[in-house]
C-alpha positions in Angstrom: 76.0 98.6 107.8 77.4 102.0 109.0 80.5 100.2 110.4 81.1 98.3 107.1 80.8 101.6 105.3 83.4 103.0 107.6 85.7 100.1 107.1 85.4 100.3 103.4 86.1 104.0 103.4 89.2 103.4 105.4 90.2 100.8 103.0 89.5 103.1 100.0 91.5 105.9 101.8 94.5 103.4 102.2 94.3 102.3 98.7 94.1 105.7 97.3 93.6 105.8 93.5 95.9 103.1 92.5 93.9 100.0 93.4 92.6 98.0 90.5 89.0 96.7 90.8 90.1 93.3 91.4 92.5 94.3 94.3 89.7 96.1 96.0 87.2 93.2 96.1 85.5 92.8 99.3 86.7 89.8 101.2 84.6 88.4 104.2 84.3 85.3 106.2 81.6 84.4 108.6 83.2 83.1 111.9 80.6 82.1 114.4 78.7 85.3 115.3 81.0 87.5 113.5 81.4 88.9 110.1 85.1 89.3 109.4 86.2 91.6 106.5 89.8 91.6 105.5 92.2 92.4 102.8 95.9 92.5 102.2 97.7 94.8 99.8 100.9 96.5 99.0 101.9 99.4 101.2 102.7 101.4 98.1 99.0 101.9 97.6 99.0 104.2 100.6 99.3 107.9 99.9 102.3 109.4 101.9 99.8 111.2 104.0 97.8 108.1 105.1 101.1 106.2 105.9 102.3 109.1 107.8 99.0 109.2 109.9 99.2 105.6 110.9 103.0 105.4 111.1 103.3 102.9 108.3 106.3 102.5 106.3 105.6 102.5 102.5 107.8 100.1 100.4 107.3 97.8 97.4 108.2 94.8 99.5 106.0 95.6 102.4 102.2 94.7 102.7 99.3 95.5 105.1 96.7 93.3 106.3 93.5 95.1 107.4 90.7 93.4 109.4 87.4 94.4 110.8 85.3 92.2 113.1 81.6 93.0 113.1 78.7 91.5 115.1 76.7 89.7 112.5 73.3 90.5 114.1 73.9 94.3 114.4 76.9 95.0 112.4 78.6 96.8 115.2 82.5 96.6 115.6 83.7 93.9 118.0 86.8 94.8 120.1 89.1 91.9 119.7 92.6 90.8 120.3 94.3 89.5 117.1 97.4 87.3 117.0 98.7 85.6 113.9 101.3 85.0 111.3 101.8 85.0 107.5 103.8 82.3 105.7 105.5 82.9 102.5 105.8 80.2 99.7 109.2 79.0 101.2 107.8 78.3 104.5 109.1 81.5 106.0 106.9 82.8 109.0 106.3 86.3 110.1 104.5 87.2 113.2 101.9 89.8 112.7 101.9 92.8 115.2 98.4 94.3 114.9 97.6 98.0 115.5 94.2 98.8 116.5 92.5 101.7 114.9 89.7 103.2 116.8 87.4 105.8 115.2 84.7 105.6 117.9 82.1 103.5 116.4 84.5 101.8 114.0 87.4 99.5 115.0 89.8 97.7 112.8 93.2 96.1 113.0 96.3 96.6 110.7 99.5 94.8 110.5 102.5 95.0 108.1 104.6 92.0 106.6 107.1 91.7 104.0 106.8 89.7 100.8 108.4 88.9 97.4 107.0 89.6 94.0 104.2 87.4 93.0 104.3 85.4 96.3 101.2 83.7 97.5 101.0 84.7 101.2 99.0 82.5 103.6 97.6 84.3 106.7 96.5 82.5 109.8 95.0 85.0 112.5 93.4 84.0 115.8 90.7 86.4 117.0 89.4 86.7 120.4 86.8 89.0 121.9 86.4 90.3 125.5 83.8 87.5 126.1 86.4 84.8 125.3 85.0 83.7 122.1 87.7 82.9 119.5 87.9 81.9 115.9 90.7 81.5 113.4 90.8 83.6 110.2 92.7 81.9 107.3 93.1 83.1 103.9 95.7 83.6 101.0 96.5 86.5 99.0 98.9 86.9 96.1 101.1 89.9 96.5 102.8 91.9 93.8 105.7 94.4 94.0 105.5 97.6 92.2 
């Protein structure tokens, strides 16, 4: 539970005070032995300080996807290799370049992407751990420019 708490704390820091309740809803999928927590949001929700800390460009056309992979049995972070892409409604594909954020006992991954206003973005992300287990995370998120 401590890992999830740290992940949610990071998400709250990223979102600052501009998130609406609906935007902050926890999203989770159970994939094999993992609980995979994820969200995607506009990078303008970041405070300038948080964006600077993680070397993230804030823009109304730029979004971030944030993923944490936890072992379901003990809720400990799972170190993983993430590769994936996001597809816009016109079929345009962007490769996601994930940055690992390691805070000791908590590990999560972020990647940026571009989007148009009110676009439904489709994410397809392959997750592989050091033991060779792999699963695909797929989800959709409607994005809004501010």
